[in-house]
C-alpha positions in Angstrom: -2.0 -226.2 21.0 1.2 -226.1 20.8 2.9 -228.2 17.5 3.6 -231.3 18.6 6.3 -233.1 17.1 7.3 -237.0 16.7 9.3 -236.6 20.0 7.0 -235.1 21.8 5.0 -238.2 21.4 3.4 -239.3 24.8 3.8 -242.9 23.3 6.3 -244.5 20.5 7.0 -247.9 20.4 4.7 -250.2 23.3 4.0 -253.3 23.1 1.9 -255.9 25.8 0.6 -259.7 25.6 0.1 -259.9 21.7 -0.1 -256.3 20.9 2.9 -254.0 19.9 1.5 -250.0 18.7 3.9 -247.9 16.9 2.6 -243.6 16.5 4.4 -241.5 14.3 2.8 -238.0 13.3 2.0 -236.6 10.8 4.2 -234.4 9.5 1.3 -231.9 8.2 -1.2 -231.9 10.7 -0.5 -231.1 13.8 -3.0 -232.9 15.8 -2.7 -236.4 13.9 -1.5 -239.1 14.4 -1.1 -242.9 12.9 -1.0 -246.7 15.2 1.3 -249.0 13.6 -1.3 -252.1 15.2 0.4 -255.5 14.9 0.0 -259.3 16.5 -3.6 -259.6 18.0 -6.2 -257.3 20.7 -7.6 -260.0 23.0 -9.7 -259.7 26.0 -5.9 -259.5 27.7 -4.4 -256.8 26.2 -7.3 -254.4 25.2 -7.3 -252.4 28.8 -3.5 -252.2 27.5 -4.5 -250.2 24.1 -7.6 -248.2 25.5 -4.8 -246.6 28.0 -2.3 -245.9 25.4 -4.8 -244.5 22.5 -5.9 -241.9 25.6 -2.9 -241.3 26.8 -2.0 -239.7 23.1 -5.6 -238.3 22.7 -5.3 -236.7 25.8 -2.2 -234.8 25.1 -4.1 -233.2 22.0 -3.9 -236.1 19.8 -7.7 -236.3 18.0 -6.7 -236.8 14.6 -6.3 -240.8 14.8 -5.3 -243.6 11.4 -5.8 -247.0 13.5 -3.2 -248.8 10.8 -4.1 -252.2 11.1 -2.1 -253.9 8.0 -0.1 -255.9 10.8 -3.1 -257.1 13.1 -3.6 -260.6 12.6 -7.2 -261.1 14.4 -9.2 -258.8 17.2 -11.2 -259.9 19.7 -14.9 -258.3 20.8 -13.8 -256.5 23.4 -10.6 -254.8 21.4 -14.4 -253.8 19.3 -15.2 -251.6 22.7 -11.7 -250.0 23.1 -12.4 -248.4 19.7 -16.3 -248.3 20.5 -14.8 -246.0 23.5 -12.0 -243.9 21.1 -15.0 -243.5 19.2 -17.1 -241.3 22.7 -13.8 -240.0 23.6 -12.5 -238.5 20.9 -16.3 -237.0 19.3 -16.3 -235.2 23.0 -13.2 -233.6 21.4 -14.2 -233.2 17.9 -12.1 -235.5 16.7 -11.6 -238.3 14.8 -10.2 -241.7 13.5 -10.0 -244.3 10.4 -8.8 -247.4 10.6 -6.5 -248.2 7.3 -5.2 -251.5 6.3 -8.8 -254.0 7.5 -8.3 -257.7 6.1 -11.2 -259.0 5.4 -11.0 -261.2 8.4 -10.8 -258.3 11.1 -13.3 -256.2 8.7 -16.0 -259.5 9.1 -15.9 -259.1 13.1 -16.8 -255.6 13.0 -19.8 -256.9 10.4 -20.9 -259.2 12.3 -21.4 -256.9 15.8 -23.3 -254.2 14.5 -20.0 -251.5 13.8 -18.8 -251.8 10.3 -20.9 -248.6 10.4 -19.9 -247.0 12.8 -16.4 -246.9 11.8 -14.6 -245.1 8.6 -12.5 -248.1 7.1 -10.4 -246.9 4.4 -7.7 -249.3 1.9 -5.2 -247.1 2.4 -2.8 -244.9 4.9 -3.6 -242.2 1.8 -7.0 -242.4 1.7 -7.2 -242.1 5.3 -5.2 -239.5 5.5 -7.5 -237.5 2.5 -10.3 -238.0 4.7 -9.2 -236.9 8.4 -7.8 -233.4 7.0 -11.0 -232.8 4.5 -13.3 -233.9 8.0 -16.3 -236.2 8.1 -18.2 -234.0 5.6 -16.3 -235.1 2.6 -17.0 -239.0 4.1 -19.7 -239.0 1.7 -22.9 -242.6 1.8 -20.5 -245.0 0.0 -24.3 -247.3 -1.1 -25.2 -247.6 -3.4 -22.7 -247.8 -5.6 -21.3 -250.3 -9.0 -17.9 -252.1 -8.0 -16.2 -253.5 -10.9 -14.3 -257.3 -10.4 -10.1 -257.4 -9.5 -10.7 -260.8 -12.2 -12.9 -259.8 -15.0 -13.3 -256.5 -14.4 -17.2 -256.4 -14.7 -18.9 -254.4 -13.2 -22.0 -254.9 -11.1 -23.5 -252.2 -8.4 -23.8 -253.5 -4.8 -26.5 -252.5 -2.3 -24.6 -253.0 0.5 -20.7 -254.0 2.9 -20.4 -257.6 2.1 -19.5 -260.2 0.2 -20.4 -260.5 -3.2 -20.6 -263.1 -6.0 -19.2 -261.6 -9.6 -21.2 -262.1 -12.1 -18.5 -262.8 -15.0 -16.5 -264.8 -13.6 -18.1 -266.0 -9.8 -14.9 -265.0 -7.8 -16.6 -264.4 -4.9 -15.4 -260.3 -4.0 -15.4 -257.9 -0.2 -17.0 -255.3 -0.5 -16.3 -252.6 2.0 
């Protein structure tokens, strides 16, 4: 495979009704690309996202990060697009990571049972580490011990979800 560069991207920035996609190649992983998504993904624009993502995969980008930091909403149809990306990338021995998903968006994935299929991270750096190391680096994180971000009390959680801190009784989202 030839070295792929930013100018070689089949898309750099595309907009459709409600969703904006900005693509950025990795400087140090030739098959890697970050897709910064903003706006919302619904029934009407999910096909647009699917077409643009498939173009990238067909072009040779098989290590993808979807940056959700500016995504406000995703419908179940939009989540179906990511299930299709998973299938498509598995065929090509690739993978993707979802970074910076808000609690609201993560809850939609979780409610529909898709949170266990996809890899979620809280930052682009975490997502890049996973892509560089491959799927072997993704450990089964649960059960685990977490610390409350407010009172710093530690407690054990058995699965992703919302928990009350036993110290300060704040609601915490654990992914």
